[in-house]
C-alpha positions in Angstrom: -7.7 -0.7 -6.3 -5.0 1.9 -6.0 -2.8 -0.3 -3.8 -3.1 -3.5 -5.8 -0.1 -2.6 -8.0 3.4 -3.2 -6.5 4.7 0.0 -8.1 2.1 2.0 -6.4 2.7 0.3 -3.1 6.4 1.2 -3.5 5.5 4.8 -4.2 3.4 4.9 -1.0 6.3 3.5 1.0 8.6 6.2 -0.4 6.1 8.9 0.5 5.6 7.5 3.9 9.2 8.4 4.6 9.0 12.0 3.3 7.4 14.2 0.6 8.9 13.7 -2.8 8.8 15.4 -6.2 7.5 13.4 -9.2 11.1 13.1 -10.4 12.4 11.8 -7.1 9.6 9.2 -7.1 10.4 8.1 -10.6 14.2 7.8 -10.1 14.4 4.2 -8.6 12.0 2.7 -11.3 13.0 1.3 -14.6 10.1 3.0 -16.4 9.5 6.3 -18.0 8.5 9.4 -16.1 5.1 9.3 -17.9 4.5 5.7 -16.7 5.3 6.7 -13.1 3.0 9.8 -13.5 0.1 7.4 -14.5 0.6 5.5 -11.3 0.7 8.7 -9.3 -2.6 9.8 -10.9 -4.2 6.6 -9.8 -3.1 7.3 -6.2 -4.3 10.8 -6.4 -7.7 9.7 -7.7 -8.0 7.4 -4.8 -7.1 10.2 -2.4 -4.0 8.4 -1.2 -1.6 11.2 -2.2 -2.0 15.0 -2.5 0.0 17.1 -5.0 1.4 20.6 -4.3 2.5 22.6 -7.4 5.1 25.3 -7.1 5.9 26.5 -10.6 7.2 23.5 -12.5 7.9 21.4 -9.4 5.2 19.0 -8.3 5.6 17.7 -4.8 3.6 14.7 -3.5 2.5 14.1 0.1 1.0 10.9 1.5 -2.5 11.2 3.0 -2.4 8.4 5.5 -5.9 9.0 6.7 -7.1 7.7 3.3 -5.6 4.3 4.2 -7.8 3.6 7.2 -10.3 1.6 5.1 -7.6 -0.6 3.8 -6.2 -1.1 7.3 -9.7 -2.0 8.6 -10.0 -4.6 5.8 -6.5 -6.0 6.5 -7.2 -6.3 10.2 -10.3 -8.4 9.6 -8.4 -10.9 7.5 -5.4 -10.8 9.8 -7.5 -11.8 12.7 -9.2 -14.5 10.6 -5.9 -16.1 9.6 -4.4 -15.8 13.0 -7.3 -17.8 14.4 -7.0 -20.4 11.6 -3.3 -20.8 12.0 -3.6 -21.1 15.8 -6.2 -23.8 15.4 -3.8 -25.6 12.9 -1.0 -25.2 15.4 -3.1 -26.7 18.1 -4.1 -29.6 15.9 -0.4 -30.4 15.2 0.6 -30.0 18.8 -2.0 -32.4 20.1 -1.8 -34.9 17.3 -5.5 -34.8 16.9 -7.6 -35.0 13.8 -9.6 -32.1 12.3 -13.3 -31.8 13.1 -15.6 -32.5 10.2 
């Protein structure tokens, strides 16, 4: 999964703010430019980012439409956990015991 890695999630957060060059994306990380480039290639392969090349400058753009599948998956589990936590809250509020 492209977004399973925290470094890639941070790259996506940065690109959500504005387009960046590879060098700009690599700057805040304590890793080599080659290591950051590998993370970018994973995001590109997943269709999360697009690359624009102008001479030697590579600029990356977030493709937010590619994240709709992840958002759908997260929504399902968010709803599940909200229902479970609401039931737990009800249980503690009423002082009842859980149903078997």
